[in-house]
N, C-alpha and C positions, 0 to 999 in steps of 0.2 A: 503492499499500497503505502505511496506516496504524498508524505505529509506535507510535501513542503510548499501546494499551494494553499493547502489550508494556512500554516504559518505566516505565509506571505497576505490573505485575505485577513487573521486576526492583526496582526503588525500593522500591515497598511491600514485599513477600517480607525485601529485606537487611533495612531500616528492623527488621521483626517479627524477623529472628534476631536483630539487634543486641539490641535490647530484649528478649531471652526469656536472655542471658547474665547479667540480671540478677537473673532468676527462677529459684524451684527448678524452674520449667517445661520440660524437655524443649525445644531450639526445631523439631524437628520435628512435634512435638505441638502449639505455641501457633502454627503453622504455619499447620498441616491447621484448627488453630480458624476459624483467622483468616479462611480462602478460603470457612470453610460461612457465616460470617458476611453475609465482604464477596459472598456469591452472592445474597443474597435486596437486597445496598441496589440501589434499583432506579434504571435507567440502569449501569448495570454490564456491561460488553459480555459475550458467552458465547467463554468461556477452553476451546474443547475441544480435547484433548489428543489431539495428531495422533501417531501412531505412528511414521511417517517422517519424525518429526524426534526423536520423545526415541527409537527404537531404535541409529539411527545418529548421529546427532547431539550428546545428553545423553548415557543409559548409557557409552559411552568412555571420553569421560573421566574420567566419574564411578569406573568399573573401572580406570582408569590411577593418578588418585591416589592411591586408597585400596588399589593393589595396589603401588605404591612408595613407601608408608608401611609395608607389611607387611613379615617377617622370610621369607624363604624360608626358613632353616632353621628356623625356629619351626614354619612350615608343612609343612615334611617330615617333623617329629618330632613331628607333630601330623596324619601323610598319614590314618591308616584313620579316628578319627574322624570327618575335612574328608570325606574321602570318602563313607562310610557317610550325613552327611546333604545333602551336594551332589548328590549325584547315588542313593543310594537311597531315602533320605527324599521327594526329588522325584518317582519315576518311583510309590512308595508313597502317597505323600498324591495324585498324580495318578488313581490305580485307585480310592483310597477314599473320597476326596471325589467324586468322579464319580460311581461309582456309590451312595452317599449320596444326594444332589442325584435321580438319576436312581430311584432311589425314592419320595425325598420330592415329588417335581414329578411328579405326571399327564403322562403321554403326550408325556414328554421321553423324544427316543433315547438311546440310552446312547452312542453317537459323538457328539453334543453334550455329552453329560452332562461325559465323560470331556476335550471340548473345556475346560471351566470347570474343569475338575478338576489341567486341567495351568496352565492362566493365573492358578490362587490355590495356586499349590505353591510359590512360590521364596517365603521370607522377605526382608526390604527389605536392601540392601547397607549403608541408610546408615541407619537408623536404630537395628536393633539396637548397630552400631558407637558411635552417639553417645551413648548408653547407659552402653555398654558402660565408655568412658571414664569419663562422667561421676560413676557409679559407682562408677571405682573397682576391676574386679571382678581374678581373679585372671588371672596374662597365659598362663595357659593354656587356661583358659574364652573370656578375650578373641581369643587365635590361632584355636582352633575358630571361634566365630562369628563373625570376619571372614575365615577359608579357605572358608567355609559359602554364606557370599554373592557373594565373588567368581567363586565357579564352580556355583550353585546357575543363576544366570541362563542356559547355556548349556543345561544338560540340561533346561528347562525350556519353551525357545525350541523345543527338538528334538521333545522329545514334542507339544507342542503344536502342530505343521507334523505332526506324525503323527496327531495325533487328526483335525486337521481337512480331513486329506488323504479319512483313512474317512468324514467326516461329510458332506462337501460332494459323495462322491461320486466320487472316484477310485481306487476300489478298493483302499486299498493294504492290502498282508497283512500279518502278524505277521514274516514274513521282510525283506519292504523296510522295516515301520519300523525294527526292528533294525539294516538295512543302513544307513539312514538315520542314523540314531541314530551308530552307529560312526564312518561320515565325518564327520557334523562334530563328532563330539571327536575323534577322532584327527587331521582334518585341521584343525583347528584349532590344535591342539598341535603339528604340523608343518608350517605356515603362523607360528607365531610363533616356533619355535627357527628355521628358516630364516632369521626376520627378523631377531634381536634383535642377534647378533656383526656383520651392518652397521651397523645403525645406532648401537651400540655404538662403531663403528667413528667414524661418523659425529660421532659426539658429545666422541670423545677428539683428534680433529683438526681441526676446526672450534674455532677460537683467541679467532674472538670471541663474545662474551658474546649481546649478541643475537643474532647469527644460531641461537647453539643454544636461545635459549627459543623462537625460532619454530618448530625443527623440535622440540622439545617440547610444543609446540603440536600440532603436526600426525602424533605418532606415533601415540596411539591412533583417529585416524578411518584411517591408514591401514592399518595393521593390521587393524582391524575392516571395511575396504571389500574390502583384497584376500581377506582371508579368505571371506566372504560371496560375494566374486567367482567363487569355485572350490567355494559351498555348503559351503563348513566352516562351522562354530561362529568368530564373530567376538567372541566374549565371551572365547574360551579364548585367543584368538590376544591380544588385548590382554592379559590379565593374564602369559600365559607370556613376555612383552615386557617388561613391567611388573615381576616379579618381578624378570629379568635388569639390568634398567637398575637396579631401586631398590639391586641386591643391590650391582654394582657402579661406586653413587653417587659412591667415592671417587676411582675413578681419574679424574673431571673438573675444571677447575680452581676454585678456590673462587668464583669470581667467577660462572661459570653455576651453580654449589649457589647461591649466596646469592639469585642473582635467580629462580631459578628455585622457588624456595622461597617465594617471594611472591610471583611468577604462579602459583602451583598454586594458592596459598591464598585467593587471588581468584576463582580459578574453581572451585574448589568450593566457595566458600560461596554466590557467585553460582545458583551451577546448583541446590545441594541447597535452598537459599533460595525458587525459584524452582521447584523440583518439589514439595516441599509443600506450597506455597501451591495450584499448582496440580492439585493432588488436592481440596482441599477447594472449589476452584471450579467441581467438573464436576457436583457438585448439584443444577445446576438442566437441565446438562445430558442426562444419568441419569432425573432425573425423566420429563422429555418426553415420553421414548419408552417408559414402563411400560406402558402402557396399562390392558390386563384384569387383573393382578397388583396394581394399585395397596390402600391399605390393611390389614385384619387379616390376607390372605392371603400381603401379600408382604412383611411385617413377619415372619409366622411361618417365613417358606423363609428370611429375609434370619439370625435366630435360631436356625436351625436347623441352618444353614451352622456358620455363626460357631461354636459347640457343636463342628460335624465337626470344623470347620481343626484347634482346639484340640486337643481329644483325640486327634486322629489324630497331632498330633506327640509326643504324651506315647505314646504306641503304640508307635513307630517307635524313640524315644529310647533308654529304657528297657533294652530288649530290646540294641541298637545298643550301648550303654552294656557293660551284666555278664554276655551270652554271648558276645564275642571270648573275654573271660577264662576264663568254664566249659571254652571248647571248646580256647585254647591254653594250655601249662603254660611257654612261652615269654613269650606274655604278663603272665602271674602274676609270672612273674621280674623283668620288666622292668623293671613298670611298678608305682608304688603303688595300692596296691588306693581306688577312688574310695570318695565317698557318693554316698548319694542326693541330697544339697542339690544337689551342682553339675549333674547330669546334671535335677536339676528345672530351675534357674538356663536351661539352654538350653534345656528345650523350653515354657518361659514365653518366650523371646525371641522368638520366632516374629512377631511383625510382618511384615505385606504393605503393598507400594511400591507407587512408578510401576510397576514396570515391569509390572505386574500389571495394573493398567491402561491400560498402552499396549499389550498384546497383547490384551486384551480386545478394546480400541476398534478392534483390525486386524482382525478376523474378520469377513469378509466378508457383505454383506446377504443373498447370496442364493444357493441352490447350481447344479451342476451342470446340472442341470434346468432351471432360472429358478424354481423353488419359494425365497419364502424363506425364510433361515435358520432353520429350530425354535429357537422361544422366545429372540430374539438379544440383546433389549431387558433378557430377567429377567436372564441371562446378564450383558447391562452394570451391571445394579444392584446383582446379590449380588454381583459384584465389586466395586462400590464398599463396599460394607455389609459386606465381610468385611474393606476396606483400613483402613475408616477405624474398625471396630468391634476389628482388632488394635492397630492405634497408638493409640489413647484408650485402651483398658482394658489390652492387654500393657504398653505403655507406660507409664500412667502408676501402673498398680500394683509394675511391676518395680523402680525403686526402694527402695519399702519393704519388701516381699518377702525382698531380698537384705536388708537391713536383720535383719527379722527370722527369715529362717534364717542371718544370722550366718555368712557369706561372710566368708572373712581377704580383705582385700583384698589389696596390691600390700605388700611394707614396705619402706620409705623408708629406714631404716637399711640393712637387708642392701644396699641397691642403691644407698645412698651410699658401702660401703664398698667394694664392686666397683669400682665407679667411682676411688676413692679405689687403688686396688690397680692397676688400671688405668692411671690418671695417673702412680702412683710406675716403673711399667714404661715407660710412654712418656718420659718423663724422663731416664732412667739411658741409655736410644740415644739419647734429640738429648743429650744430654751426652758419649758417647762421641763423636756423631760430628761435637759441635764444636771435642771435643780434636783429634780427627784433621784437620779445616780447620785449625784454626788452628794447628796445627804444621810446617805448609806456608808457605812464603815466602811466594808467592803470597796465602794469605789473611790476612794481618801487618793486626792494628789496633790501633788505640790502645790500652791496658788500659782507659781510662772507656769503649770502648766494648762492647769484649770482656765487660765487668762487667755491663754492660745488656743483652747478651744473653743470662747466668746468671741475673741478677734476675728476667728478666720468663718464664725457665722455671721458677724457684724459685716465685714468687708462683703459676704458676698448678699447679702441684706441689700446693703449701698450702696453695692455696682449697678445694680438696675433703672436706683432713683437717678443715680449718677448720669444715667445715659437723655436723662428728661431733662437734668442742668446744661451750666454753662459751659462752656471748652477752652481749651487753653487758647489762646488769641494769637499764640507762635506756630503751636504743630496742629491746633483743629480737635484734641485728645481733651476727650472727660480725665477728669484724672486716674478714672481706674483703668481707663487704657494705660496711660503712663506709667502705672502700679504697675502693670501685667506687660508694657514692653521692659523695663528696668530686670522683673525678676528675670522675663527669658533671655534678659543679656549676660543675668547672674549664671541663667541656667548652663549658660552657653560657657563661659570660665570655666565654670566646673565641670565641664564635660572635655573639656580640650585639655583644662588641668591631669584628669582623670587619665585622657588619652598619652601625654607627656609618660607620668607616672609609667604605667604599661609599655610605651617604649624604651624606659629607661630602665626595666622588667623590675619593678619594686612591688608592681601588683601580676598577676598572669592575668590571662585573658577570658579564665570562667569570671572574677572578681568584677575586671571592668562592663562584665555583662550584665553582673549585679547592678554594679553601683549605676549603669547610665539607663537599666529599666529603672530603678527606681525617678531618677533623675522626666526619662519619657515620662512617666505619669504624672510625673506633676505636671510639667507642658500640658499634656493634653489636657489636665484639666483646668490650665490658663486657659487651653486653647477654646475648651467645649464654653466655656463662659463668656469668652466674647463671643462666640457665634447666635 
């Protein structure tokens, strides 16, 4: 097995993603553009997207890390719009886009057109949230987009299976299709509910951080595989488990949390970078099999489908936003009246991604009777152009659109004030607990050490309030920022001394590692307080 193409893919995509952080262009778009450009370079091997790799091996960890970073409470508060988008919109788009393609392309069977509709129905999880975070969308819109992207793949994959069964001649009925959808949805949730408590118990009882992180890396694959084994939705199982674990992450020891955060950031960075680069690299593979649809006819089909996909989302989002308010007095009482701008941004943030391409490549070559699958190459081409078109057109225009519409972003002042109040309450609880402990003779400490505990607590409490106060007129730093910077300079001086003593053979490497780890933990604590 030649691993060099894989190494080049990972290294190249990581380098481009890192470079994208220094540009105003979102990383997904730059990676796709780079993949398209590299696909024309002579000697570059074919990177065929294998659905048997993407769906069970790449999708679960991406969903897991996105779900653990999401808020269960926020998602529950936005359950109605999330459900309307992740289930209602995906099914609506499946039928609307499929029917439009059936009308546009002569001699295309309706069942094959519905297969395509299911393929391009789900917006991408990574692209939308990456843009949303970068432009600082309000938390409600970000939560809705995140929730939709976590759950819509399950709906799309199930709809695809039902449409494919009808297309290949398995004789699936509407009742069977609805039954399969309910089995996948309910089964995926049940599998997630069954797995989440035992997995969390393991996470809280395994004390070795290295084993904890090994377990963490296995969780999304185990949840996905178990659900798929019983013909349930692996996507929903992963999301349910991840939301629960993320909600209860505070019960895991601090060493595991520190390592786990670093590990999953690295995994997500590598996978996301490689995935978007892979999308661009599919161009030669798709064009090679286009056949009779080359030229102006293929371009017309691609443009028409792109318009249908974009318009279809608007057709669904606005009624889904305003109709529930018209029909329910309770919703009008409990929720603020939305403007037209928020739904516009949600509708525009409908970028498609690697899941659509992976599903499209899983379409079989033949029907049950041995005949070729109708217009399979055209479906692959239109999926590719829809993914590229939405990523480039919608992705590039979303940030300026948000600025043009003057969508209010997060309020840093209000968030800092809430953080300061929370820290003040926590500090009072810690002070009370410290007084209780020091009153016990078994916990007696010399006065300087007891004062040190109080000073650390006071500094942590004051640090947040100082972000609301005045800054140094020369450096622009708060008092706490200056304190933290000087502390890190002192740590750096200590670190250089330890290395010099090791080089002089006054201490050995094992002692050096012990001393450096102690400094690293102090510096990590200072850095986390700054974030």
